[in-house]
C-alpha positions as CSV (number, residue, x, y, z in Angstrom):
1,M,0.5,-0.2,0.2
2,K,1.3,3.8,-1.4
3,K,1.9,6.2,1.8
4,P,-0.5,9.0,1.7
5,N,1.9,12.2,0.9
6,Y,0.9,14.8,2.7
7,G,3.4,17.7,2.3
8,I,4.7,17.7,5.5
9,L,7.9,16.5,7.0
10,L,8.1,15.4,10.3
11,N,11.2,13.0,12.5
12,E,10.7,10.2,13.8
13,V,8.3,9.7,16.7
14,N,8.6,8.2,20.0
15,D,5.0,9.1,21.8
16,L,2.5,11.7,21.3
17,D,4.1,14.3,23.0
18,E,7.0,15.1,20.9
19,V,4.6,14.8,18.1
20,R,2.4,17.8,20.0
21,V,5.6,19.5,20.5
22,M,6.6,18.8,16.7
23,L,2.7,20.6,15.6
24,S,3.2,23.4,18.2
25,D,6.7,24.0,16.5
26,K,5.4,23.7,13.3
27,L,2.5,25.4,13.5
28,E,4.4,28.3,14.5
29,E,6.8,28.2,12.0
30,W,3.5,28.2,9.6
31,A,2.0,31.1,11.3
32,K,4.6,33.1,11.1
33,E,5.3,32.6,7.1
34,Y,1.7,34.1,6.4
35,I,1.8,36.9,8.3
36,A,5.5,37.8,6.8
37,E,4.2,36.2,3.2
38,G,1.1,39.2,4.7
39,V,3.3,41.8,5.2
40,E,5.1,41.5,1.7
41,Q,2.2,42.0,-0.2
42,G,1.1,44.7,2.3
43,L,4.3,46.8,1.8
44,E,3.4,46.2,-1.0
45,K,0.4,47.4,-2.6
46,G,1.4,50.3,-0.4
47,L,4.2,52.0,-2.9
48,K,2.4,51.0,-5.4
49,Q,-0.5,52.8,-3.8
50,G,2.5,55.3,-2.4
51,I,3.4,55.9,-6.7
52,E,0.4,56.4,-8.1
53,K,-0.3,59.1,-5.6
54,G,2.5,60.7,-5.7
55,E,2.5,61.0,-9.8
56,M,-1.2,61.8,-9.5
57,L,-0.3,64.8,-7.4
58,A,2.6,65.4,-9.6
59,L,0.5,65.6,-12.2
60,Q,-2.4,68.5,-10.6
61,K,1.0,70.7,-9.8
62,L,1.8,70.9,-13.2
63,L,-1.4,71.6,-14.2
64,A,-1.8,74.1,-12.1
65,K,1.4,75.8,-12.7
66,R,1.8,75.7,-16.6
67,F,-2.8,76.5,-16.7
68,G,-3.5,77.4,-13.3
69,A,-6.8,75.6,-11.0
70,I,-8.1,72.2,-12.6
71,P,-12.0,72.0,-13.3
72,F,-13.3,69.4,-10.4
73,D,-13.6,67.3,-13.9
74,I,-10.3,66.8,-15.2
75,T,-9.3,66.2,-11.1
76,A,-11.3,63.7,-11.0
77,Q,-10.7,62.4,-14.1
78,I,-6.2,62.4,-12.5
79,A,-8.2,60.5,-9.7
80,N,-9.7,57.6,-11.7
81,A,-6.9,56.8,-14.1
82,S,-4.1,54.1,-14.6
83,L,-0.5,54.9,-14.0
84,D,0.4,54.6,-17.1
85,Q,-2.3,57.0,-18.4
86,I,-1.2,59.2,-15.4
87,E,2.5,58.9,-16.6
88,H,1.0,60.0,-20.5
89,W,-0.9,62.6,-19.1
90,F,1.8,63.7,-17.2
91,D,4.2,63.8,-20.7
92,K,1.7,65.4,-23.2
93,A,1.0,68.4,-20.2
94,I,4.8,69.0,-19.8
95,D,5.0,70.9,-24.2
96,A,0.6,70.9,-24.1
97,D,-0.6,74.9,-25.0
98,T,-3.8,74.0,-23.1
99,L,-5.6,71.7,-20.3
100,T,-8.1,70.6,-23.1
101,D,-4.9,69.3,-25.1
102,V,-3.0,66.9,-22.3
103,F,-6.7,65.4,-22.2
104,Q,-7.3,64.4,-26.0
């Protein structure tokens, strides 16, 4: 009969107390790995959001400097845009003659 593969390597044990200690250690290890993975994903997400917000604010600052007050609809459009779109508008804003030219 083939032994099932549970994906857990345990040392040979002599009694149930050893099993309890080994499982306790393993559970603690898994919990730490799970927490570390969650922290890493959170940091990556936070970094991405920070970059997007920074790019959005940089675009708004450039537009305000070049064209004056930014209408609410343009601000809302920027707030809902992807990072790629914001970067595209930023590049256009550098040379655009009017605010409308940026968003065409």
